[in-house]
N, C-alpha and C positions, 0 to 999 in steps of 0.2 A: 901625533897631531897632524892632521892633513891641512895644508894651507891652500885656500881657494884663490884662484886667479880670476878676477872678474874683469871682462872687457870694459873699457871706458864707455863704450856705446850703450851698455846696459845700465849705466848710472844716470842717464838723462833721456829725455825725449829728443830725438834728432829731427832737425828741420833743415831746410835748404840754407846753406851758408851764404850763397850768393845766387839769387834768382836769375841773374844775367849770365851766369856761367856755371850751370849745374855739372857736378862730377858724374861719372858713370855710376858710382855708388848711390848717389842721390836719385838719379834717374831710375835705377832698379828698385829703390826702396820707398820713395815718396808715394803715398797713396794719391790717386787721382779721384776727385770727388765731383760728381755731376749733380747739381741741385737746381730746383726751379728758382727763378728770379724773385717771384712772389707767390705766396700761398694764402688761402683764407684760413683764419684761425679755426681750429677744431675739425678741419677737413683733412683726410689722409692724402699723402703725396709720397712719391718715390725719390729715394736718394741712391744713386749708384756709386759704388766705390770699387776701384781696381788698383792693385799694386803691380808695378811692372809695365804699365801702359806706355811709358816713355822708352823703356829698354827692358826687355824680358828678364824677369827674375828667375833664377833657378827654382825648380820644383822637384827636388829629389830628397831622399831621407836625410842626407847630410847637410842640406841647405835649402830652406823653404820658408814661406810665410806661415806662421802658426795660427794667427787669428787677425781679425779686423774688428775694431770697435767703433761705435758712433756715439758722439756726445753733443748735447746742446749746451754751449758754454762749458761748464765743468760738470754737468749732470750726465751720468752714464745712461744711455738709452738701450743699446743693443750690442750684441757680439755674435760673430760667427767663427767657429773653430774649424780649422782646415787640416786635411790630411795630405802629406806630400804624395805626389804622383797621381792621386785619385781625384783631387779637387783643384780648382784654379783659384787664385787670389782675386776673386771678383764676386761682388754680391750686390743685391738691391735690398735696401731697408725701406719699409713703408711705415711712416710715422705721422703723428699729428702734433701741432704746436698750439698752445692755448693763448699765449700772451701776444698782443698786437705790438708791432715794432720791428726793429732790425735785430735779427738773432744770428749768433755765430754758431755754425755747425763745425764740428771737428771730427776727422777720421784719423784713427790711430791704428797702426799695424805693428806686428812684431815678427821680425826675422829671427830664426833660431841662432844665427851667427852674428847678426849686426844690430840687434836690439830693436828699440821702439822708434817709429817714424810717424810724423804727424803733418797733416795739411788741414787748412780750414777755409771756410767760405761763409758768406752771409746770405740770408734769405729775408725778404721783407714779409712780415706776417700782417695781413690785412684783417679788418673786422670780420667776424663770423658772417657767413652768408654772402660775402662779396664774390662775384663771379670772376674767376681767374682762369686764364689759359696757362697751362703748365708747360711753358717753354723751358727746356733744360738749359742751364748755364754751364759752359764748358771751360776748362782750363787750357791755356796755351801749353802745349807739350814742351816748349822750349824753356819757359820760365816758371810755369805752374800757376800763373795768375788767372783768376776767374774773370775772363774778359769778354767772352762771346756767348751769344744765345744761339741755340739750335736753329739752323737755317741760315745763319749769317755765313757769308763767304768772305772773310776778312783778307785784305791785301797784306796787312801787317798787324802785329800785336801792338797795342798802344803802350805796353809796358817795356817790352824788350826789343821791339822793332824787327823781329824775325820776319823774313819775307817768304819763306817756303810754305805753300799751302798745306803740304803733307805734314807739317809740324803742328797742325791744329786739329784737335779732336772735334768731331761733329760737323766738319765742313763737307 
């Protein structure tokens, strides 16, 4: 009889333990999701997801990101499978949402050594036909909070107080 040893990280979805003090492991594995602040119902829009944006994740046969999935709340929408060395853990999903209101989008990735990792953000879905400018919402690279709109040049993140401009995506 062969006894399997399963890493604890494969038994759960990993999230940041402390957004104010991310570990190197969290910076390498947490997906970074860029979403519009608001969209019109039934209109297509893009969501960009990248793993390793805060700290480069290895991309070799022995250690790599295997896939990235996108969910609306708990409903599966899309998945991209990745090959080590030949693909990068970054993708753009084009989706539509039908229900008006605040909607939670979740990105989940899987590292072959460190399991599942998740980050989420919200988008406001406006009534169909509403004219919307698709400004992308970016996460602070220090704490992961979705706090900035493309074109902003923040002095500090409202959540973690980080002061270094290079720590912000989209600036």
